C-alpha positions in Angstrom: 203.2 161.1 123.1 202.2 159.2 120.2 202.0 155.8 121.9 199.7 157.6 124.6 197.3 158.8 121.8 197.3 155.3 120.3 196.5 153.8 123.7 193.5 156.1 123.7 192.5 155.4 120.5 192.2 151.9 120.9 190.8 152.4 124.4 187.8 154.3 122.7 187.5 151.7 120.0 187.6 149.0 122.5 184.4 150.8 124.5 182.7 151.3 121.3 182.7 147.9 120.3 181.8 146.5 123.6 178.8 149.1 124.1 177.9 148.1 120.3 177.9 144.4 121.4 176.0 145.2 124.3 173.2 146.8 122.0 172.9 143.8 119.9 172.7 141.5 122.5 169.7 143.5 124.0 168.0 143.7 120.6 168.4 139.8 120.2 167.2 139.4 123.4 164.0 141.6 122.9 163.4 140.0 119.5 163.4 136.7 121.4 161.0 137.9 124.0 158.6 139.4 121.2 158.9 135.9 119.4 157.9 134.1 122.8 155.0 136.4 123.5 153.9 136.1 119.9 153.9 132.2 120.1 152.0 132.4 123.6 149.1 134.8 122.2 148.9 132.1 119.1 148.8 129.3 121.3 145.9 130.8 123.4 143.8 132.0 120.3 144.2 128.7 118.7 142.4 126.8 121.7 138.9 126.4 120.8 136.2 126.3 123.6 132.7 125.0 123.2 129.7 123.7 125.8 129.2 121.1 123.3 131.6 118.2 121.9 133.8 118.3 118.9 132.7 117.7 115.3 132.1 114.3 114.5 134.9 112.6 112.3 137.9 114.3 113.9 139.4 111.8 116.5 140.8 113.1 119.5 142.2 112.3 123.1 140.7 113.6 126.3 143.9 115.2 128.3 141.9 115.9 131.2 139.2 117.8 133.3 139.5 121.3 133.9 137.7 122.9 136.9 137.8 126.0 139.1 135.5 128.1 141.5 135.4 131.7 142.4 133.2 134.0 144.5 130.0 135.3 142.8 130.6 138.4 140.7 129.5 139.9 137.5 133.0 138.9 136.0 132.6 135.4 137.5 129.7 134.9 135.3 131.2 136.6 132.0 131.3 134.0 129.4 134.4 135.7 127.7 136.2 135.9 131.2 135.4 132.2 131.6 136.5 131.1 128.3 139.7 133.1 129.0 140.2 131.4 132.3 139.8 128.1 131.1 142.3 128.7 128.2 144.6 130.0 130.5 144.2 126.8 132.9 144.3 124.4 130.2 147.2 126.0 128.6 149.3 125.9 131.8 148.4 122.1 132.3 149.0 121.1 128.5 151.0 123.7 126.8 152.3 121.7 123.9 149.2 119.5 123.4 145.8 121.5 124.0 143.9 122.0 121.0 140.2 122.5 122.4 138.1 122.6 125.4 134.8 120.6 125.4 131.9 120.6 127.6 132.1 124.1 129.3 129.8 124.1 132.0 129.0 126.8 134.8 126.9 126.3 137.8 126.2 128.8 140.4 125.9 127.3 144.3 122.7 127.1 145.7 123.1 130.2 148.1 124.5 132.1 145.2 128.0 132.8 146.6 130.1 130.6 144.3 130.5 130.1 140.6 131.9 126.5 139.5 133.2 126.4 136.1 134.5 122.8 134.7 135.3 121.5 131.2 137.4 118.8 129.7 140.8 119.4 127.5 141.2 117.7 124.4 143.9 117.2 121.6 143.1 116.4 118.2 145.0 113.4 117.0 145.8 114.9 113.7 146.7 118.5 114.7 149.2 120.4 112.9 147.9 123.7 113.4 150.1 124.6 116.5 153.1 123.6 114.6 152.3 125.5 111.5 151.3 128.7 113.5 154.6 128.5 115.7 156.6 128.7 112.1 154.1 130.9 110.1 156.6 134.1 110.0 160.0 132.1 109.3 161.6 132.6 106.0 159.2 135.8 105.3 161.4 138.7 103.8 159.8 142.2 103.6 161.1 144.2 100.8 159.7 147.6 99.8 160.7 147.2 96.2 158.4 144.0 96.0 160.7 141.3 96.0 163.1 142.3 93.3 
């Protein structure tokens, strides 16, 4: 009788331990996903888009051309949506190096059916912003007592 109770207690304890491990693992996975989403948002926000060229005196390397065409619509000529699409395309092509998109240009076809957008992706030679942004939350401790 006593050994039966011990076995039950051990079984319940083991079950609770295993379920606690699963909960902790799920929390870690959720935290990792949040971190990855944060990094992606920071990377996209970090990309500067202009119709012009970069400021003088800041050396850069041209990564390549970015081009896309879409059927004409109000969304196709919305400058914010064009900028977002250029950023998405550039980030997919150069996720670790893209800093800016320059020489953005859009043209509507002669028959008015298509919008073509083009630009160039660049990386600044002295860019440390991306790395700094990725690590800006590391080592931060939030203390309700003001850090005492």
